[in-house]
N, C-alpha and C positions, 0 to 999 in steps of 0.2 A: 502493501501499500503504500502510496506516495503522499510524504508528508512535505508539502509545498515552505514552509517555513523553514525547516530544518536542511532541505535544499538550497534554499537564499543565502542562510546562512555557511554552507559549504561554498556556494560562490561568492561569496563574499571574503571568506579567507583562502580563495583561488587567486582572486583578483590581487590581494592583499600580497601575497606572495610572489607572483609574477611579477609586480612592479617591481617589490624589492629585488630579487633577484635579476630582472632584465634590464630595465631603465638603466638610458644610456651612461646617465652621469649616478656615478656611485653613491656619490653623496645627497643624492637626491634632492638635488636643487637647493639643500641645505632646512628641509623638512626633515622633523622629528616622526619618520614612517607611524613608527610602534604606537607613538603617543596621537596621532590623526586620526589614526584607524579604530582605536579605541574610544576615542571619542565620537565617531560617528556609528560603530558598531549598537550603541544605546539606539539608535532608533529602529534596528531590524525588527525587534517586537513589534511595532505598529505600522509593518508595509504589510499586506496581504494579495500585491499584486505585481507583475514584473514593469510595468509602468510606472510604478512610484519606487520600484527596486532601481530601477537601471538610472532614474532621476541622483536617486542616493548614492551609487557608484560615480554619476557624472559629478556631484558635487565636490564628493570626495577627492577624485584623481584631480578637478579642478586645483587641490590644493597645492600638486606640485609645482602647478607654476611652467607648463610644458606645454607643445601641440601635441597634436596625436595621441592623444588620451580622450577619457570619457567614455561612456556607455552608450550603447544603441537598444531599443526596443523595436525589434519588426513582428510586430501582431498578423494574423493571418485575414487579411482585407475580407477572403471569402466568407469567414465567420461572421463579420456586419452586416451581411446582405445588404449593400449600399453601392446601388448600380454606378459605375462612370457617367459623366456630364460628357454629351459630344460635343465636337466644336464644329462651327458652321464655314470656317476660313475668312473670316472676316472682321476689321476692324470698324467699331459703332464711334458714333458720333456722343460722345458723352452730354454734350451741351444740348441736344436735341430733348424736348421735354413731352414731347407729343407723344399719341399711341405708336407701338410700333417702334420698330429699330432702324437707324436712318444709316444708311452702310458711307463710312468716310472712305474707306479704301479695300481692298481685295486683295487677300495674302498671297505673294505669287505661290506657284505650285498645291495651294490650298484646294479646299472641295470645291471653290467656287468659280477657282481660276481654269476653267475647262472651255472648249471651245463650242461645248452643246449647252453652257450655262448662259442666259440673256440677262443676268442680274449684272447691274454695274452700280459703279459707286454714285451717290445721290439718290439712290433709291431704297424705299422703306418697307421692310418685311412687315408685314401687318398680321400674318399669323403663321404657326408652326402646328403641323399634323393637325389641321383645325382648331388650335389654341389660342386665341386671341392674343395678342403682346400689349397690355396696357400699360400707358404711362405709370411708372413708378411702381410697377408689381414687378418681380422676381420672373422670368423668365425661362431660366433654366430647369423648372421641373420637366417642362417642353421638352428637355432634350436627356432627361436621363434613362441612361442603359440605352442610347441609341447611336453610340459609337460603331461605325464602319457598315450602319444600317442607310437605307434610303428614307430621307424625310422629305415631307412636301412642305413646300413656303409657298404662302400668298404674298405677293409681290406688291409696290406699287410705283408708278413710274411718275415721280410729279411734275414732271416736263410734260408730259402727254394728258396726264390723269387717269391713263389706263391701269390697270389691274391684272395680273397673269399668274397662273400659278407654275414652279419650276421645283422640279425632286432634283435632290443633290444627294448625294452618300458621305454622310455627316463624319467628322475624323475624331481623332481623340486628343489626348492633354499631351502626351509625347509629341506627337507629329506637331500639334500648335508649338511645342516647346523649340522643336528643331527648326521649324519655319521660321519662327519669329526671331531665331539665332542668326538663322541665314538672310532674315531682311535687316537685318542690325550691322550685319557683315558687309551687305552690299552698300548701305548707306554710307558706312566709313568709307568703303573705298572710293563710292562716287565724291563723297568729300575731297578725300587726297587726291584723286585724280583730277577734280576741278580745279583745286586751289595751286596744284603745281603744272597746269596743263601739259597732264601726262606723263611728267618728266620722274616722280615720284610714286612707288609701289608701296600698297599695304596688304599686313598679312595679318590674318588674327589666330595667334594660339591657341586652341579652345582645350587642351590639356597636354601634360607633359608626356604622351605615348607614342607609339608608335603610327597609329592613323594620322596624328597630328602634325608628325616629323615628314610622313610623306607628302600630306598636303603642302607643309609649308616648303619642302624642296621642291616640288611640283611647279607652285607658284614663282617662287624667287628666282629659280634658273628655267622655268618657261616663260610664264605670261609676264615676268619683269624681269628679261634677261638683258633689254637693253635700255630699263630705267637708269637714270642717274644715282638713285638712292632708293632705299627702300625705310617703310615706319614699320615694326614688328612691335604687337600688340600683344601683352599676355596679360590683360585686364581681365578678371574674374575665373584667371585659371585658378585651378582647385589643385595641380602639381600631377605628380610622377615621377619620370628620373630621364629627365631627356638635356641637362644643363650642358653635358661636355660635348654632345652630338652639336647641339645648337650652337655652341662656342668656337667649335673647328667649323662649321659651315658658313659662318659670319664672319670670321677671320681670315680668309684668305689673301693672300699677296701675288699679284701678277707679277712672273717669272720669266713668261715667254707668250710670243704672237703665233699666230698662225696665218702664214703669208703665200699661197701660190700664185707666182709671177707677179708679185708686188701687190694684191690685193689680200688686204685683211678680212680674214673668215671666222676669228675667232681666238680665244688665247687659253694658257693653265696658270692657275688649277682651273679647269673647265667646269668641275663639281664642286666650287665654292663659290660664296660672294666675296668679291674682292673690291666693293664699292662702299660710299658710305653708309650708315643704316641709325636708327634710333629705335630704342625700346619705351613702349609704354608699359608703366604697373598701375594697381592703385591699391586700396587699404585692403580689400578681399583678396588679393593672389597669395595663394598658400602652399607651403612645402615647397619642392621644387620651383616654382614658380615666383617665390621667394630667391632660391639658390638660383638660377637662372640669370635675372638682371643683375643679382651678386658678382656672377662669373663674369656676364658681361660688361659690368664696372670695372670689376678687377684686374681686367684683363685689358682696359683702356679701349674696348672697342666702338664707343660711341656714346650718346647723353642718354642719359635716363631722364623721362619725363612723366610726371603725373605726381602721384600720392606715396606719403611714407608705407613701407611695407613692414608689419611686424616680423620677428625672426621666427620661424616654424619651420627651419630647412634641417630635417630628422627623417630617419625614416621610421616606418611604423611596422609593427605586427598587430592585425584584427583580428582576434583571438574569438572564435565560437565559443560558449560555454556548454556546460552540460544541457542545459536547457537551451535546444535551437532559436530562440525568439529573443536572446539577449548576446550582444557583442560588445568587448571593450580592447583598448587601445594600448600598445606598449612602445614609446618612442625606444627602439632597439638601438638605433646608430645616431651618434651624435656627427656633426659635418664640423670638423677642425679645421681651421684657417694654416698657414705657414706660421702664422706669429701666435699661433697656439690659442687663439679665440673660438668659441665656438660659436654658429652663426644662430643656432637656437638662442629665441629672447634677446638677438642684437638686430635694432631697427635697423632696414634699409632706407636711407634718404635718398630722394630725387636729385640729378641735376638741376633740372629745373620743374619746381613745383606748381603744378595746374589741378585746383580743386575740380574735380566733378558737380557737376551742374544738377541736382537731385531732376530737373524739370527737362532736361537734355536726355 
């Protein structure tokens, strides 16, 4: 028979011991770990669920003042009987206060961005599957559980005064997130292209992983090979392990050219960037997205632009617990510079400080 309270106490001791034996800093950042865990243990008898238990563990691990710690609870969404809300593929005008949904923009590659769809910006969605959209009322219930399904919309075109029906295949939150991210990247790319008259490229590195590196390599030495410079944007990057690869890629120095019969056709290194660059970063760069701009600055490859980044460059083991709904982190490897300083808890300052405007 399962005794949940006893199991949580066992897992508490397991977290305590793992952190004690594997935390990258033997001194535990100066924390008296025995005293700290004793202080938190007294709350255990008052906890009867894993959601509160992970909160307790996160608070306790937070006392270590280190990144890549804390606990997470992954409940089974199937047990909640909560159907996902579908997405229609449009951005609506929030200032519109009449009945219906006034379409401000149709998101590229989304459910409405099809040749067969007659809906255009400026039109108003009056109903969803026969349910009227009323001013001031939440329309999301009409989209509950309809991800991936056909949805019938009644749409009004104010320019003609006519109303028509349009069927679309609604999408999900994951597709929405990916397409809005793509929209954001394309917007930034267009701004850089416009301001530089096409002379400067723009690349956003989404994560410090293989797919992001391949995309960066592809754009840097493909789309932007003939540009004079490039902006490398690492904002909102959650990390991974790519700092060395990116530093090598961006630190090329030209040493030869290819010239058949006096005509310039290329150069060496052919697979490294040899022109100017700069790196953007912001407050929520994390882990290797702190280490990468640090290395870029340390190697004097170019300017860092943006906002200070907290020191979170360490390597983590995310550990599944005996109860599989619980996970906790141990930062097991610290990144120590040649000067003997750990990057963990060492804030990285930009060369050019530019705040992010929330409205933008």
